[in-house]
C-alpha positions as CSV (number, residue, x, y, z in Angstrom):
1,X,14.9,-6.1,1.0
2,X,11.4,-6.8,2.1
3,X,10.3,-8.1,5.4
4,X,6.8,-9.4,6.4
5,X,5.7,-9.2,10.0
6,X,2.5,-10.8,11.3
7,X,1.2,-9.4,14.7
8,X,-1.9,-10.5,16.6
9,X,-2.4,-7.2,18.3
10,X,-3.0,-3.9,16.5
11,X,-1.4,-1.9,19.3
12,X,1.9,-3.8,18.7
13,X,1.7,-3.0,15.0
14,X,1.3,0.7,15.9
15,X,4.4,0.6,18.2
16,X,6.5,-1.1,15.5
17,X,5.4,1.2,12.8
18,X,6.2,4.2,15.0
19,X,9.9,3.1,14.8
20,X,9.9,2.7,11.0
21,X,10.9,5.5,8.6
22,X,8.1,7.6,7.1
23,X,7.4,5.6,4.0
24,X,4.3,4.3,2.3
25,X,3.2,2.8,-0.9
26,X,4.4,5.9,-2.6
27,X,3.3,8.8,-4.8
28,X,3.7,6.5,-7.9
29,X,0.4,4.9,-6.8
30,X,-1.3,8.0,-5.6
31,X,-0.6,7.5,-1.9
32,X,1.3,9.9,0.4
33,X,4.5,8.8,2.0
34,X,3.2,8.4,5.5
35,X,3.3,5.9,8.3
36,X,-0.5,5.6,8.4
37,X,-0.5,4.2,4.9
38,X,1.2,1.2,6.4
39,X,-1.7,0.7,8.8
40,X,-4.4,1.0,6.2
41,X,-6.4,-2.1,5.1
42,X,-6.0,-3.2,1.5
43,X,-9.5,-1.9,0.8
44,X,-8.6,1.6,2.2
45,X,-5.3,1.6,0.1
46,X,-7.2,0.7,-3.0
47,X,-9.8,3.4,-2.5
48,X,-7.3,6.1,-1.7
49,X,-5.1,5.3,-4.7
50,X,-7.7,5.8,-7.4
51,X,-6.1,3.1,-9.5
52,X,-9.2,2.2,-11.5
53,X,-9.5,5.8,-12.7
54,X,-5.7,6.1,-13.4
55,X,-5.8,2.9,-15.4
56,X,-9.0,4.0,-17.3
57,X,-7.3,7.3,-18.2
58,X,-4.2,5.3,-19.3
59,X,-2.0,7.0,-16.8
60,X,-0.6,3.6,-15.8
61,X,-0.1,0.5,-17.9
62,X,-2.0,-2.7,-17.6
63,X,1.1,-4.3,-16.0
64,X,1.3,-1.6,-13.3
65,X,-2.4,-1.9,-12.6
66,X,-2.1,-5.7,-12.2
67,X,1.0,-5.5,-10.1
68,X,-0.8,-3.0,-7.8
69,X,-3.8,-5.3,-7.5
70,X,-1.7,-8.3,-6.7
71,X,0.3,-6.3,-4.2
72,X,-2.8,-5.1,-2.4
73,X,-4.3,-8.6,-2.4
74,X,-1.1,-9.9,-0.8
75,X,-0.1,-12.1,-3.7
76,X,3.1,-10.2,-4.3
77,X,5.3,-9.1,-1.5
């Protein structure tokens, strides 16, 4: 199950995230399982995941790379 929240205030986001389990995008995409990952911007997530390099080294498929890009862009929830 996926849920999308839209808050106007970053302090509220931090409070809500503090109650969530410690999860993130996941090690599959090169990111640690931490709450702070949930607070990162799409640009920060993309940089920290090194997806371009992983795709170039053929560590991930074209499909996985495109899914990741779409997820970070907010196209896929």
